[in-house]
N, C-alpha and C positions, 0 to 999 in steps of 0.2 A: 909305519903308522898309517892307519886308514884315515883318509880325508873325507869330509862330508861334502858331497857335490852341491854347488850353488844351483838352486832350482831354476829350470827354464820351462816350467809347465804351462805358462800362458802364451807361449810363442807358437806361431803358425809356420815360421820358416827360420832356418839358420843358414849362415854362410860358413863354409869349411875351407880352410886353406892348408896346404901342406906345410909341415914344420918338422920339429925334431922328433926322434923316436919316442913313442909312448913309453911311460914307465910309472910304476907306483902300485898302490893297492886300492881296490874298490870292493864294495860288497854288493852282491846281486840282490835284487828285490825278491820277494816271494813270487812263486811261479803262477802265472795266469793259467797255464794249461793244467796245473794241479789244483789250483784254488777253485775253479769252476766245478769240477766233479765232486770235490770235497764239500762244497756248499750244497750241492744237490743231495749228496748222501746224508749230510747233517739234517737237512729239512725232512728227508724221507724217514729218518730215524724216529721222529715224533717224540723227542726228548731234547733237553737243552744240550747244546754243543758250544763250547768255548773254543774258538778258532783263532790262533795267533799267526803272525806272519802274513796276514792278508795284504796283497799288494794294492797300491793306489791306482793301478792301471784302469782305464776307462771301462773295459768290458767287465771286469770283476765288480766295480762299483755299480755298474748298471744291473748286474745279476743280483746284487744285494737289494736294490730297489725293486726289482721284479719279484723277489721272494716276499718282500713286504706286501706287494700287491696280491700275492698268492695267499695271504692270510697268516704269514709268519711274523713273529716279532724279531727284529734285528737291532740289537743294542751295541753301542760303541763305547766300551769302557774308557773314561776320560784319561785315566792314568796309564793306559796301555795302548799307545799308538800302534796301529796295524792289527788290532784285535777286534773281533766281533763275537757276539753271542747270538746264536740262532735258536729260537724256541717256538713251538707251536702255540697258537693263541687259545685253542680249545673252542668248542662250540661250532655250530654250523657255519660254513663258509660258502658264499656265492661264487660261482665260476667267474673269474675276473676276465676283463678284456685286456689283453697284453700286446697292444700294437707296438710298444717299444721293443718287444722281443725280436722284431724283425731286424734290429740293428746289430745283433750279434750272431755269429755262426753257431755258437754252442747253446742256443736257446732250447734245443731239444733236451737238455739236461733238466728242464723244468717239468717234464712230463711226470716223473715219479713223485716229486713234491706235490704237484697238483692232484694227482690221483690219491695221494695220502690225505690231502686236506679236504677235497670236495668230490672225489669220485670220478672226475673227468677233467681232461685237459683240452683247452682250445687255444691253439697257437698258430701264428703266421709262419710261413716258410722261413727257414733260417736266412739271415743276411750276413752283414759283416764284410770281410775281405772278399774281393771279387777274384777268386783264384779257382773258379770252377764250381759246379753245382755241389751242394752238400747232399749227397744221396741219402734218402731217408728210408728206402725200401727195406733195408736190413733192420733198421730200428722198428719198423712196423711189424716185421716178422717176430721180433723179440716180444713185442706187446701181445701179439696174437698167441704166442706160446704160453703166455700167462692167462689166456682166456679173455683178453680185452678186445673190444671192437674198435676198429680204426675206420674213420670216415674222412674223405678227402674232397677238397674243392680247389678252385683257382687261387683262393686267398690263403689257404693253409690247411690244417688238419685238426681233427678231433679224436681223442682217445677216450673211450668209455670203459671204466673199470669193470672187469668180469668178476665172477665169484672167486674168492681167493683159493689158490691151489696149494696143497701141502708141499708138492714137489714139482719142479719144472726142469725138464731136460731138453736142451737144444744144442746144436753144433753150428758154429758160424762158418760160412763158406770161405771167409778170409778173416785175418786177424784185425778187425776193425776196433780201434780204441773206443770210439763213440758208442758203438753197439755193445761192446763188452761192459762199459761203465753203465750204459742204459739198463742192461740186464741185471747188473749188481744192484743198482738203485731200485729197480722195480721189485726185486726180491726183498729188499729191505722194507719197502713200502707195504708189501703184502704179507710179510713175515713168512715167506716161502723158502724151502730148501732149493738151491739152485745148483745144477750140474751143467756147466757151460763148456762145451768142447771147442777146440781150436781158438782159444781166447787171445786177446792182446795182453802182452805182459810188459808193457812199458812201465817206467817208474810211476806214471800218473795212475795207472790201473792198480798196480800192486800197492801204491800208497793208500788208495781208498780201502783196500782189503786190510792193510795193517791198522788203519784207523778204526775200522769196524770191529777188529778184534778187541780193542780197548773198551768197546761198548758191549762186549759179551758174545759177539758173533764168532762162530768158528769158520775160519777161512783158510783154504789150502789152494796153492797154485802150482801147476807144473806146465810144461810145454803143451801137454795134451788137454788139460782140463783145469778149470776153476770150480771148486765146490764151496758152497756157502750155506751154513746152517744157522738159524736164529737162536738166540739165547734160550735156555730151557725154561726160563720164567721171565715175566715182565720186570724190567728194571727201571728205576727212577734215578733222578739226580743228573747233574751236568757232567759230561765227559770233556776232556781237553784234547784237542787235536792241533797240529801245527802244519802250516803250509810250507813245503820244502822250498829252498832257494831255487831260482829260475835257472835251470841248466841251459836253456836257449839263450838267455841274456848273458850268462857266463861264457858260453861258446862264441857268441857274437863278439864280446869284448876280447876274447882270446884271439879271434881272427883279426880284429882291428890292431891289436898289439903286434901280431906277426906281420901284418901288411905294412905297418909303419917301422918295422925293423927294431922293435923294442923288446922289453921284457917286463913282466909284471905279474901280479897275483890277484885273483878274484876269489873272494871269500864268501861264505854263507851258502855254499852248495855242496852236494854230495859228489865229490870228484869222480868216483867210479861210474856215475851216470853219464859221464862224458867220454867213456872209454873208446867208443867208435870214432868220435871226432878226434880224440887225442892220437889215435893210431894213424889217422890220415895226416894230421899235422906233423907228427914225427917222421912219417914217410917222406914228406917233402922238405924235411930239414928244420923243422921247428920243434925242439924238444919240449915235452910237456910232463910235468909231475902232477899226479893225481893224489890228493889227500882226502881223508874223510870229510873235511870241512872246507876244502879250497882246491883251486887249480892254479898252477904256476906255469907261466909261459917263459921259457928261457931264450937267450939270444940264439938266433938262427945260425945253422951251420951250412956249409956248401955241400950239396949232395949231387949236383949235376943233372938238372932237368928231368927229374923223375915225374912221370905222368900222375896227375891226381884223378882218381875215380870216385866221384861223389854220387853214389847210387842210393837214393832213399828207399827204405823198405819198412814194412810192418813186422818183419820177423824179429824174434827176441834178440837183443844185443846188437841190432843193426843200426844204421845211421838214421836218425830222426830227420824227417823231411824239412823241418824248420832250420836245420843246419846247412842245407844246400845253398841258399842265397848268400850268406856271408862267406862260405867257401868259394863261391864263384867270384865274389869281389876280391878275395885274397888271391885266387888263381891268376887274376890279371897282372899280378906282380911277380909270378913265378915262371921260370923257364920250363918249357915242356908243352905237350899236347894234353889238354885236360878235358875230361868227359863228365857230364852232369845228367842226372836222370831223376825225375820226380813224377811217377805215375799216380801218386796219392792225391796231388793237387794239380789237376791237368791244366788249370788256367794260370798257374804261377809264372811260368816262363813268358807268357804273353804280357804280363805286367812288367817283369823285371828287365828282360832283354832290351826292349825299346828305350827304357830309361838309361841303362848302361851305354847304349849306342849313342845317346846324346853327349856322353862324355868322350866319345871317340873309340869305344871298344868295338872289336870285330868278333862277333860270336856267330857261329854257324848253327842254325837250327836244323837238326836231323829229323825231328818230328815235333809235334806240339809239346811233348814232355821230355825230349832229349836234345842236348846241344853239346858242342865242343868249342874250345877256343885254344889258340896258341899264344903262350905268354913268353916273356912279359910284354905288356902293351903300354904305350904312352897315352895317357889320358889328359884331356884338357878340361878345365872348369867350365861349367855350363849350368843352366837352370834345369833342375830335375824335380820330379814329384814322387813322394811316397804314396803310391797308389794302394798299397796294403802294408801290413806291419813288417813283413820280412823284406819286401822291396825297400822300405825306408831304411832299415838297418844296413842292408847291403850297400845302399847309396852312400851312407855316411862313411863306410869303410873305403869304398872306391874313391871318394872325394879326398881322403887323406893323402892319396898319391897322384892326384890330378894337378897339372900345372895351372896356377892361377886360382881363382875363387870359384867355388861351386855353391850354388844356392839350392838347398833342399827344402821344398815346401810340402804341405800336406801332413804336417806333424800330428794332426789330430788322428790320422790313421796309425801312426807309430805309437801314440800314447794308448791306443787300445790294448797293446800288449806290453808296453814298457812305460812306466810312469814318467821317466825322464832319462832316456838313454844318452842324449847329447850332453847332459851334465856329467854323467859318469865318464864319458870320453874326454871331456874338458878337464876333469880331475886328473886323468892320466897324462895330460899335457897336450891334448889336441887343440888346435887353433879353431875354435868354434865360437861364433858371435851371433847374437840375435839380429834378426832383420826387423826393423821398426815396422809396425803395422800402419 
């Protein structure tokens, strides 16, 4: 039976104490990483889109507000929690000032909706998690391939729409998810055929393509190329899309269950999307069952100090970088020498490792993006801070095995990606209490 978590959304800090093994069933929220590009694609489509499964995480809610500032109507059906309808308002739209866009890293997804609405986009540099610069050069090359003009200054950038092109062909130097989705959304806004070489094929990218097919677009994806063709005729009416369950939240909860020596089930996600994570967990002795709508974590078995190699990559079917922090927290409980690498987010280790060190962990930094540790390690409770989303989730996992009480503050950062992760952990049996403000 699935239990409904008691909400802890207004809390800035929680105290975590070690306790019994976690067990039970919870449901993952809709995915932030999927919702943001789907919202951008919906706005670029210039017709009504009914989107269900929209998470209450702070970044997604901020994106909805920014779309309204961009001239789109955003309706929230009263009888459908987690659903929104995005529609163009029609008529001329003035270029908005979007200072609030500096608070999220994925603000670049607003470019295509702004070009569709008013012919130009004026945006601040991306903000959000302090895990390294969000490189925009590749995005700008995408827009230039569509004939757009890009202007830069110290505060941000401006993209001026060029004359629409029937066909755009470009090849990415690496499989950037952000640039791949930017190209897809730009093609939708201009009604162009897109031939994108060396694309990102993460579930977030292919999910956008699948949704566009329901709106009449022809989309094909292979390891070498994405091709996208507009509908043969202008179509009207509202299309229905769904935000998939959050694979990162599900994987984080799976690591927490494994770290606490328990067993449980996370529903509401496409299990095969966690294949790379499940393979690593099984290798270190945590059996995982993947189903079309859930992931089940089974009781751990003894495998004898197998080394964990968590190497984040943009290649198809590889380990998503957002799984690396919870795996690092889990590895602190596992015998063996464990290696971690995240070249995608070069500032992430600089946030995470100092916080884990406060709990007594010993982690050797081999470079700014690579580290290793020898487990298991004995941690002691301390005051730590969620300096970004994934650091916050990793600290909650590590605290489950630290002697004494651990206070995790900065939950406003955690809520940017997870509406209420502590409540889900508490539903599974974690000893987590609110810290009075």
